[in-house]
All heavy atoms as an XYZ file, in Angstrom:
641
protein
N      -4.269    -13.556    -11.418
C      -5.612    -13.762    -10.880
C      -5.660    -13.206     -9.462
O      -4.793    -13.490     -8.649
C      -5.980    -15.250    -10.886
C      -6.009    -15.745    -12.334
C      -7.313    -15.494    -10.212
C      -6.181    -17.223    -12.471
N      -6.678    -12.432     -9.167
C      -6.837    -11.878     -7.836
C      -7.415    -12.958     -6.941
O      -8.451    -13.525     -7.204
C      -7.741    -10.631     -7.866
C      -7.081     -9.541     -8.708
C      -8.032    -10.144     -6.467
C      -7.889     -8.296     -8.859
N      -6.716    -13.253     -5.844
C      -7.147    -14.346     -4.973
C      -8.019    -13.837     -3.829
O      -8.328    -12.657     -3.727
C      -5.955    -15.146     -4.458
C      -5.004    -14.318     -3.617
O      -5.419    -13.251     -3.119
O      -3.859    -14.738     -3.446
N      -8.414    -14.763     -2.962
C      -9.326    -14.439     -1.872
C      -8.793    -13.365     -0.944
O      -9.563    -12.582     -0.396
C      -9.635    -15.696     -1.056
C     -10.471    -16.691     -1.836
O     -11.143    -16.269     -2.801
O     -10.449    -17.881     -1.488
N      -7.470    -13.303     -0.733
C      -6.920    -12.312      0.191
C      -7.211    -10.892     -0.280
O      -7.415    -10.000      0.532
C      -5.421    -12.513      0.392
O      -4.729    -12.327     -0.814
N      -7.269    -10.674     -1.581
C      -7.552     -9.336     -2.105
C      -9.022     -8.977     -1.935
O      -9.362     -7.811     -1.789
C      -7.140     -9.235     -3.569
C      -5.659     -9.456     -3.858
C      -5.371     -9.247     -5.332
C      -4.785     -8.566     -3.012
N      -9.884     -9.968     -1.951
C     -11.309     -9.709     -1.772
C     -11.619     -9.263     -0.351
O     -12.660     -8.668     -0.103
C     -12.117    -10.950     -2.136
C     -12.026    -11.287     -3.601
C     -12.748    -12.574     -3.953
O     -13.379    -13.194     -3.111
N     -12.650    -12.976     -5.208
N     -10.713     -9.526      0.577
C     -10.907     -9.155      1.979
C     -10.427     -7.732      2.289
O     -10.545     -7.288      3.415
C     -10.160    -10.150      2.886
C     -10.577    -11.585      2.712
C     -12.044    -11.810      3.050
O     -12.547    -11.279      4.024
N     -12.725    -12.581      2.232
N      -9.895     -7.046      1.305
C      -9.353     -5.700      1.529
C     -10.455     -4.653      1.556
O     -11.434     -4.746      0.813
C      -8.357     -5.338      0.435
C      -7.120     -6.217      0.309
C      -6.251     -5.718     -0.825
C      -6.349     -6.274      1.609
N     -10.249     -3.639      2.374
C     -11.141     -2.491      2.366
C     -10.801     -1.573      1.205
O      -9.765     -1.734      0.545
N     -11.635     -0.582      0.950
C     -11.408      0.326     -0.190
C     -10.070      1.066     -0.125
O      -9.407      1.227     -1.146
C     -12.574      1.311     -0.128
C     -13.561      0.726      0.806
C     -12.875     -0.298      1.645
N      -9.677      1.520      1.056
C      -8.398      2.240      1.181
C      -7.227      1.303      0.914
O      -6.305      1.653      0.169
C      -8.255      2.869      2.568
C      -6.902      3.554      2.831
C      -6.675      4.705      1.853
C      -6.825      4.033      4.269
N      -7.252      0.108      1.499
C      -6.172     -0.852      1.273
C      -6.062     -1.197     -0.202
O      -4.966     -1.255     -0.758
C      -6.400     -2.122      2.090
C      -6.234     -1.931      3.572
C      -6.605     -3.157      4.369
O      -7.544     -3.877      3.982
O      -5.960     -3.402      5.390
N      -7.184     -1.402     -0.852
C      -7.174     -1.736     -2.279
C      -6.623     -0.576     -3.103
O      -5.809     -0.782     -4.006
C      -8.582     -2.112     -2.745
C      -8.686     -2.666     -4.153
C      -7.790     -3.890     -4.346
C     -10.130     -3.014     -4.474
N      -7.031      0.647     -2.778
C      -6.525      1.815     -3.509
C      -5.005      1.933     -3.360
O      -4.293      2.183     -4.333
C      -7.204      3.077     -2.993
C      -6.768      4.334     -3.724
C      -7.415      5.592     -3.172
O      -8.205      5.553     -2.235
N      -7.068      6.715     -3.752
N      -4.509      1.734     -2.157
C      -3.068      1.835     -1.917
C      -2.329      0.694     -2.607
O      -1.285      0.911     -3.228
C      -2.771      1.871     -0.408
C      -3.265      3.207      0.178
C      -1.287      1.682     -0.135
C      -3.207      3.276      1.678
N      -2.860     -0.516     -2.532
C      -2.222     -1.656     -3.192
C      -2.153     -1.434     -4.699
O      -1.123     -1.682     -5.336
C      -2.969     -2.948     -2.873
C      -2.357     -4.229     -3.420
C      -0.934     -4.436     -2.919
C      -3.231     -5.427     -3.051
N      -3.213     -0.915     -5.297
C      -3.205     -0.627     -6.740
C      -2.154      0.429     -7.071
O      -1.474      0.338     -8.097
C      -4.599     -0.190     -7.198
C      -5.588     -1.339     -7.202
C      -7.019     -0.890     -7.430
O      -7.387      0.248     -7.161
N      -7.837     -1.808     -7.916
N      -1.997      1.422     -6.211
C      -0.971      2.443     -6.421
C       0.424      1.809     -6.402
O       1.251      2.087     -7.263
C      -1.084      3.538     -5.351
C       0.036      4.543     -5.426
C       0.017      5.570     -6.356
C       1.143      4.442     -4.584
C       1.058      6.484     -6.444
C       2.185      5.349     -4.663
C       2.135      6.360     -5.590
O       3.180      7.256     -5.692
N       0.681      0.945     -5.412
C       1.994      0.293     -5.318
C       2.220     -0.610     -6.538
O       3.322     -0.649     -7.087
C       2.135     -0.488     -3.989
C       3.453     -1.248     -3.942
C       2.038      0.463     -2.802
N       1.196     -1.317     -6.981
C       1.333     -2.145     -8.197
C       1.744     -1.282     -9.387
O       2.609     -1.647    -10.164
C       0.017     -2.837     -8.522
C      -0.186     -4.145     -7.835
C       0.772     -5.038     -7.426
C      -1.438     -4.730     -7.491
N       0.175     -6.126     -6.841
C      -1.161     -5.974     -6.872
C      -2.763     -4.327     -7.630
C      -2.174     -6.814     -6.414
C      -3.765     -5.162     -7.171
C      -3.463     -6.385     -6.572
N       1.095     -0.131     -9.537
C       1.395      0.741    -10.689
C       2.815      1.293    -10.630
O       3.458      1.460    -11.663
C       0.413      1.914    -10.750
C      -0.936      1.571    -11.302
C      -1.761      2.814    -11.647
N      -1.796      3.820    -10.607
C      -2.672      3.879     -9.617
N      -3.593      2.955     -9.500
N      -2.629      4.859     -8.734
N       3.297      1.602     -9.441
C       4.591      2.265     -9.304
C       5.743      1.334     -8.935
O       6.889      1.743     -8.969
C       4.482      3.411     -8.296
C       3.636      4.522     -8.819
N       2.262      4.522     -8.725
C       3.965      5.643     -9.493
C       1.793      5.605     -9.308
N       2.789      6.299     -9.777
N       5.442      0.100     -8.558
C       6.480     -0.870     -8.259
C       7.042     -0.762     -6.857
O       7.452     -1.749     -6.272
N       7.041      0.443     -6.311
C       7.534      0.673     -4.946
C       6.975      2.011     -4.484
O       6.748      2.908     -5.288
C       9.059      0.711     -4.925
C       9.644      0.861     -3.536
C      11.156      0.783     -3.543
O      11.794      1.833     -3.732
O      11.676     -0.324     -3.350
N       6.756      2.128     -3.175
C       6.221      3.374     -2.636
C       6.612      3.537     -1.182
O       6.606      2.576     -0.419
C       4.692      3.379     -2.747
O       4.158      4.551     -2.165
N       6.910      4.770     -0.814
C       7.057      5.106      0.599
C       5.676      5.521      1.112
O       4.746      5.735      0.324
C       8.038      6.280      0.791
O       7.490      7.442      0.143
C       9.417      5.952      0.236
N       5.571      5.668      2.416
C       4.306      6.145      2.990
C       3.983      7.529      2.426
O       2.845      7.798      2.032
C       4.385      6.190      4.529
C       3.123      6.818      5.115
C       4.594      4.799      5.100
N       4.985      8.390      2.357
C       4.772      9.756      1.863
C       4.229      9.750      0.432
O       3.294     10.483      0.116
C       6.082     10.549      1.929
C       5.950     11.972      1.450
C       7.266     12.713      1.517
C       7.080     14.121      0.974
N       8.336     14.834      0.860
N       4.815      8.926     -0.429
C       4.363      8.869     -1.824
C       2.925      8.361     -1.918
O       2.109      8.916     -2.662
C       5.294      7.971     -2.640
C       6.672      8.564     -2.821
C       7.703      7.556     -3.303
O       7.469      6.327     -3.187
O       8.757      7.996     -3.780
N       2.617      7.305     -1.175
C       1.252      6.762     -1.191
C       0.271      7.790     -0.630
O      -0.824      7.982     -1.170
C       1.190      5.458     -0.403
N       0.660      8.453      0.444
C      -0.191      9.486      1.039
C      -0.487     10.596      0.038
O      -1.639     11.019     -0.109
C       0.474     10.060      2.285
C      -0.228     11.294      2.803
C      -1.440     11.190      3.478
C       0.308     12.563      2.599
C      -2.097     12.322      3.932
C      -0.335     13.692      3.054
C      -1.541     13.571      3.722
O      -2.195     14.691      4.159
N       0.539     11.072     -0.655
C       0.349     12.158     -1.622
C      -0.618     11.761     -2.737
O      -1.345     12.598     -3.260
C       1.697     12.604     -2.194
C       2.519     13.361     -1.162
C       3.935     13.673     -1.609
O       4.367     13.212     -2.691
O       4.632     14.374     -0.857
N      -0.646     10.484     -3.081
C      -1.597      9.986     -4.084
C      -3.001      9.905     -3.490
O      -3.971     10.380     -4.083
C      -1.147      8.605     -4.569
C      -2.155      7.880     -5.428
C      -2.336      8.466     -6.817
O      -1.520      9.288     -7.254
O      -3.331      8.096     -7.470
N      -3.125      9.291     -2.340
C      -4.439      9.026     -1.744
C      -5.127     10.308     -1.288
O      -6.338     10.460     -1.438
C      -4.298      8.037     -0.563
C      -5.588      7.888      0.198
C      -3.831      6.686     -1.076
N      -4.374     11.262     -0.756
C      -4.968     12.481     -0.212
C      -5.643     13.313     -1.308
O      -6.514     14.129     -1.017
C      -3.933     13.312      0.582
C      -3.003     14.079     -0.345
C      -4.618     14.234      1.574
N      -5.290     13.082     -2.563
C      -5.935     13.787     -3.673
C      -7.405     13.380     -3.803
O      -8.219     14.138     -4.324
C      -5.212     13.493     -4.988
C      -3.819     14.053     -5.041
C      -3.093     13.669     -6.313
O      -3.718     13.411     -7.342
N      -1.783     13.620     -6.257
N      -7.746     12.168     -3.347
C      -9.112     11.655     -3.500
C      -9.861     11.515     -2.177
O     -11.062     11.311     -2.179
C      -9.064     10.292     -4.180
C      -8.484     10.364     -5.558
C      -8.507      9.019     -6.228
N      -7.733      9.099     -7.452
C      -6.918      8.170     -7.864
N      -6.780      7.066     -7.187
N      -6.253      8.313     -8.983
N      -9.129     11.539     -1.063
C      -9.743     11.319      0.250
C      -9.186     12.312      1.253
O      -8.018     12.656      1.191
C      -9.389      9.915      0.780
C      -9.910      8.780     -0.019
C      -9.294      7.493      0.536
N      -9.816      6.327     -0.109
C     -10.665      5.481      0.448
N     -11.063      5.668      1.679
N     -11.103      4.434     -0.209
N     -10.012     12.698      2.193
C      -9.539     13.502      3.319
C      -9.030     12.513      4.362
O      -9.816     11.922      5.104
C     -10.681     14.357      3.871
C     -10.230     15.249      5.004
O      -9.020     15.513      5.116
O     -11.094     15.678      5.791
N      -7.730     12.308      4.383
C      -7.141     11.230      5.166
C      -5.797     11.668      5.729
O      -5.138     12.525      5.143
C      -7.004      9.987      4.255
C      -6.886      8.723      5.063
C      -5.886     10.122      3.275
C      -7.164      7.492      4.236
N      -5.397     11.083      6.842
C      -4.130     11.469      7.453
C      -2.982     10.577      6.981
O      -3.193      9.454      6.526
C      -4.236     11.402      8.980
O      -4.216     10.065      9.417
N      -1.788     11.110      7.127
C      -0.565     10.373      6.811
C      -0.499      9.089      7.629
O      -0.147      8.023      7.125
C       0.635     11.289      7.107
C       1.956     10.712      6.765
N       2.654      9.906      7.633
C       2.718     10.833      5.650
C       3.795      9.548      7.070
N       3.860     10.099      5.874
N      -0.873      9.171      8.899
C      -0.836      8.017      9.807
C      -1.788      6.907      9.342
O      -1.477      5.722      9.460
C      -1.199      8.476     11.225
C      -1.090      7.409     12.262
C       0.356      7.120     12.582
C       0.438      6.208     13.787
N       1.769      5.699     13.988
N      -2.930      7.267      8.792
C      -3.890      6.278      8.291
C      -3.309      5.517      7.107
O      -3.442      4.298      7.009
C      -5.216      6.960      7.900
O      -5.742      7.618      9.055
C      -6.226      5.954      7.373
N      -2.630      6.237      6.212
C      -1.978      5.589      5.069
C      -0.852      4.680      5.569
O      -0.686      3.555      5.096
C      -1.460      6.638      4.058
C      -0.639      5.985      2.959
C      -2.631      7.414      3.470
N      -0.091      5.145      6.540
C       0.985      4.338      7.122
C       0.416      3.043      7.713
O       0.967      1.958      7.496
C       1.701      5.150      8.196
C       2.864      4.436      8.833
C       3.586      5.331      9.841
O       3.110      6.412     10.197
N       4.727      4.890     10.289
N      -0.687      3.147      8.428
C      -1.326      1.961      9.021
C      -1.833      1.006      7.951
O      -1.703     -0.219      8.092
C      -2.485      2.382      9.922
O      -2.020      3.128     11.013
N      -2.399      1.543      6.877
C      -2.898      0.693      5.794
C      -1.755     -0.053      5.105
O      -1.879     -1.247      4.798
C      -3.675      1.534      4.771
N      -0.633      0.619      4.882
C       0.527     -0.047      4.283
C       1.058     -1.145      5.196
O       1.398     -2.232      4.736
C       1.633      0.971      3.979
C       1.425      1.778      2.704
C       2.295      3.018      2.703
C       1.691      0.939      1.473
N       1.077     -0.887      6.502
C       1.528     -1.910      7.438
C       0.585     -3.107      7.442
O       1.021     -4.256      7.491
C       1.669     -1.355      8.852
C       2.188     -2.431      9.806
C       2.579     -1.928     11.133
C       3.177     -2.988     12.024
N       2.640     -4.333     11.935
N      -0.722     -2.853      7.370
C      -1.687     -3.966      7.302
C      -1.469     -4.800      6.038
O      -1.531     -6.028      6.077
C      -3.124     -3.445      7.347
C      -3.581     -3.008      8.720
C      -5.083     -2.815      8.795
N      -5.625     -1.925      7.776
C      -5.701     -0.611      7.883
N      -5.258      0.006      8.967
N      -6.229      0.107      6.914
N      -1.212     -4.135      4.916
C      -0.946     -4.866      3.668
C       0.337     -5.688      3.792
O       0.423     -6.803      3.286
C      -0.857     -3.886      2.491
C      -2.183     -3.228      2.097
C      -1.935     -2.068      1.147
C      -3.124     -4.249      1.470
N       1.326     -5.150      4.485
C       2.556     -5.885      4.749
C       2.275     -7.075      5.670
O       2.718     -8.196      5.406
C       3.594     -4.944      5.379
C       4.808     -5.642      5.922
C       5.789     -6.128      5.067
C       4.975     -5.831      7.289
C       6.914     -6.780      5.565
C       6.086     -6.479      7.794
C       7.052     -6.950      6.930
O       8.162     -7.601      7.424
N       1.514     -6.858      6.718
C       1.173     -7.931      7.657
C       0.364     -9.038      6.980
O       0.463    -10.203      7.361
C       0.381     -7.381      8.849
C       1.231     -6.516      9.775
O       2.485     -6.571      9.693
O       0.633     -5.765     10.571
N      -0.436     -8.669      5.970
C      -1.228     -9.653      5.220
C      -0.395    -10.330      4.126
O      -0.910    -11.091      3.324
C      -2.452     -8.976      4.584
C      -3.463     -8.510      5.606
C      -4.607     -7.774      4.945
C      -5.585     -7.263      5.990
N      -6.726     -6.549      5.374
N       0.890    -10.009      4.100
C       1.852    -10.568      3.153
C       1.525    -10.238      1.693
O       1.793    -11.007      0.781
C       1.992    -12.073      3.353
C       2.494    -12.406      4.738
C       2.753    -13.878      4.934
O       2.432    -14.715      4.095
N       3.359    -14.207      6.050
N       0.964     -9.048      1.485
C       0.707     -8.576      0.130
C       1.807     -7.633     -0.348
O       1.950     -7.402     -1.545
C      -0.652     -7.879      0.059
C      -1.841     -8.806      0.305
C      -3.121     -8.000      0.463
C      -1.973     -9.807     -0.833
N       2.583     -7.077      0.604
C       3.684     -6.181      0.266
C       4.961     -6.626      0.953
O       4.925     -7.188      2.044
C       3.365     -4.744      0.730
C       2.190     -4.035      0.083
C       2.009     -2.652      0.702
C       2.360     -3.922     -1.424
N       6.092     -6.349      0.285
C       7.414     -6.442      0.900
C       7.687     -5.085      1.539
O       7.128     -4.071      1.116
C       8.499     -6.694     -0.147
C       8.508     -8.059     -0.713
N       8.930     -9.156     -0.018
C       8.159     -8.505     -1.947
C       8.840    -10.219     -0.782
N       8.369     -9.852     -1.958
N       8.596     -5.055      2.483
C       8.972     -3.792      3.123
C      10.477     -3.775      3.297
O      11.070     -4.747      3.741
C       8.261     -3.695      4.466
C       8.561     -2.459      5.241
C       7.646     -2.321      6.437
N       8.081     -3.192      7.519
C       7.503     -3.245      8.708
N       6.441     -2.503      8.948
N       7.961     -4.035      9.639
N      11.099     -2.644      2.940
C      12.541     -2.497      3.145
C      12.817     -1.118      3.724
O      12.125     -0.153      3.422
C      13.298     -2.690      1.826
O      12.857     -1.771      0.857
N      13.817     -1.053      4.576
C      14.176      0.200      5.237
C      14.951      1.087      4.274
O      15.893      0.639      3.621
C      15.034     -0.134      6.467
C      15.206      1.002      7.409
C      14.046      1.089      8.360
C      14.423      1.962      9.543
N      13.293      2.419     10.280
N      14.529      2.329      4.151
C      15.205      3.324      3.319
C      15.406      4.554      4.192
O      14.473      5.317      4.414
C      14.378      3.671      2.059
C      15.084      4.741      1.237
C      14.080      2.449      1.237
N      16.618      4.704      4.727
C      16.859      5.785      5.685
C      16.051      5.533      6.941
O      16.122      4.467      7.531
N      15.216      6.490      7.313
C      14.370      6.347      8.498
C      12.971      5.853      8.157
O      12.128      5.699      9.039
C      14.276      7.685      9.215
C      15.602      8.104      9.829
C      15.562      9.461     10.495
N      14.282      9.766     11.112
C      13.849     10.983     11.379
N      14.603     12.023     11.061
N      12.693     11.184     11.960
N      12.706      5.637      6.883
C      11.368      5.240      6.431
C      11.402      3.841      5.821
O      12.461      3.252      5.638
C      10.864      6.237      5.395
N      10.220      3.337      5.507
C      10.101      2.069      4.796
C       9.631      2.324      3.374
O       8.852      3.238      3.116
C       9.077      1.150      5.473
C       9.554      0.527      6.755
C       9.015      0.913      7.971
C      10.535     -0.449      6.749
C       9.435      0.334      9.154
C      10.966     -1.030      7.928
C      10.418     -0.639      9.128
O      10.844     -1.215     10.289
N      10.112      1.489      2.463
C       9.594      1.454      1.099
C       8.862      0.131      0.956
O       9.329     -0.904      1.424
C      10.721      1.560      0.084
N       7.707      0.177      0.349
C       6.870     -1.006      0.164
C       6.820     -1.360     -1.312
O       6.740     -0.480     -2.166
C       5.458     -0.727      0.674
C       5.392     -0.521      2.167
C       5.605      0.740      2.721
C       5.124     -1.578      3.017
C       5.557      0.934      4.096
C       5.070     -1.396      4.394
C       5.281     -0.137      4.916
O       5.234      0.048      6.282
N       6.871     -2.655     -1.600
C       6.767     -3.133     -2.975
C       5.859     -4.365     -2.987
O       5.705     -5.039     -1.960
C       8.152     -3.465     -3.551
O       8.781     -4.441     -2.750
N       5.249     -4.668     -4.138
C       4.300     -5.774     -4.188
C       4.973     -7.141     -4.032
O       6.057     -7.357     -4.553
C       3.670     -5.659     -5.568
C       4.274     -4.502     -6.240
C       5.352     -3.949     -5.389
N       4.325     -8.031     -3.316
C       4.750     -9.442     -3.238
C       4.159    -10.230     -4.398
O       4.722    -11.212     -4.831
C       4.237    -10.084     -1.941
C       5.116     -9.892     -0.776
C       4.605    -10.780      0.356
N       5.259    -10.440      1.583
C       6.265    -11.145      2.100
N       6.677    -12.228      1.512
N       6.821    -10.751      3.206
N       2.988     -9.797     -4.839
C       2.269    -10.524     -5.903
C       2.024     -9.570     -7.053
O       1.866     -8.375     -6.870
C       0.893    -11.006     -5.395
C       0.978    -11.930     -4.211
C      -0.418    -12.300     -3.768
C      -0.364    -13.233     -2.576
N      -1.685    -13.710     -2.194
N       1.970    -10.144     -8.256
C       1.585     -9.350     -9.422
C       0.103     -9.064     -9.375
O      -0.670     -9.810     -8.778
C       1.914    -10.092    -10.723
C       3.404    -10.186    -10.976
O       4.157     -9.321    -10.477
O       3.825    -11.136    -11.660
N      -0.291     -8.026    -10.053
C      -1.698     -7.637    -10.078
C      -2.531     -8.653    -10.863
O      -3.689     -8.850    -10.557
C      -1.850     -6.245    -10.692
C      -3.251     -5.719    -10.613
C      -3.336     -4.268    -11.060
O      -2.363     -3.688    -11.497
N      -4.494     -3.697    -10.931
N      -1.939     -9.291    -11.835
C      -2.704    -10.213    -12.687
C      -2.888    -11.566    -12.064
O      -2.228    -11.964    -11.174
C      -2.006    -10.397    -14.038
O      -0.672    -10.852    -13.821
C      -2.020     -9.111    -14.823
């Protein structure tokens, strides 16, 4: 069940969260490559959106080399 925290997301955050749900884990680069196909957007904007989702406790974050990989904290259902 989608709770109130998901209803507070903007369109970009929701699009990125849905991408991470589908793939189980994503780096900023991977999410950017998906999102840029539909939006004229910068890598930094996607990075900021992933960090906001992490700060809202919707994503886990783990260090992979010099980058972070993000994975869902909650199931989509």
